[in-house]
C-alpha positions in Angstrom: -6.9 12.7 6.0 -10.5 13.1 5.0 -13.2 10.4 5.6 -13.3 9.4 1.9 -9.5 8.9 1.9 -9.7 6.9 5.1 -12.3 4.6 3.6 -10.1 4.1 0.6 -7.0 3.3 2.6 -8.6 1.1 5.3 -8.9 -2.1 3.2 -5.2 -1.9 2.1 -4.2 -1.3 5.7 -6.2 -4.2 6.9 -4.6 -6.4 4.2 -1.1 -5.3 5.1 -1.6 -5.8 8.9 -3.1 -9.3 8.2 0.0 -10.2 6.1 2.3 -9.0 8.9 0.4 -10.9 11.6 0.3 -14.1 9.5 3.9 -13.7 8.2 2.9 -14.1 4.6 3.8 -12.2 1.4 6.9 -10.0 1.8 6.7 -10.5 5.6 7.6 -14.2 5.6 10.7 -15.7 7.1 14.0 -15.1 5.4 13.9 -18.5 3.6 10.3 -18.0 2.3 11.0 -14.3 1.4 13.4 -15.3 -1.4 10.7 -17.4 -3.1 7.9 -14.9 -2.7 6.5 -13.2 -5.8 3.7 -10.6 -6.0 0.3 -11.6 -7.4 0.7 -11.1 -11.2 -2.9 -10.1 -11.5 -2.6 -7.2 -9.0 -2.4 -3.9 -10.7 0.9 -2.0 -10.4 0.9 0.9 -7.8 0.9 4.4 -9.1 1.1 7.9 -7.8 -1.5 10.6 -8.8 -0.5 12.9 -11.6 -0.4 15.9 -9.3 1.7 14.3 -6.6 4.6 16.8 -7.0 2.4 19.9 -7.1 -0.6 19.0 -4.8 -1.1 21.7 -2.3 1.5 24.2 -3.7 -1.2 26.7 -4.6 -2.4 26.9 -0.9 -1.1 29.6 1.5 1.1 28.3 4.2 
């Protein structure tokens, strides 16, 4: 992973680890998990348009 990618991923990683450590969001107890809903203002995740072809033009 290049340095720019690492910088882009680090905030999301830190957020996920924080949610796990604090048992919030989708990492809550079973009873709380059933009531959990994602933040409606958060943009939907998406894959890059070249996800299925990225790197195929490189020699192995």
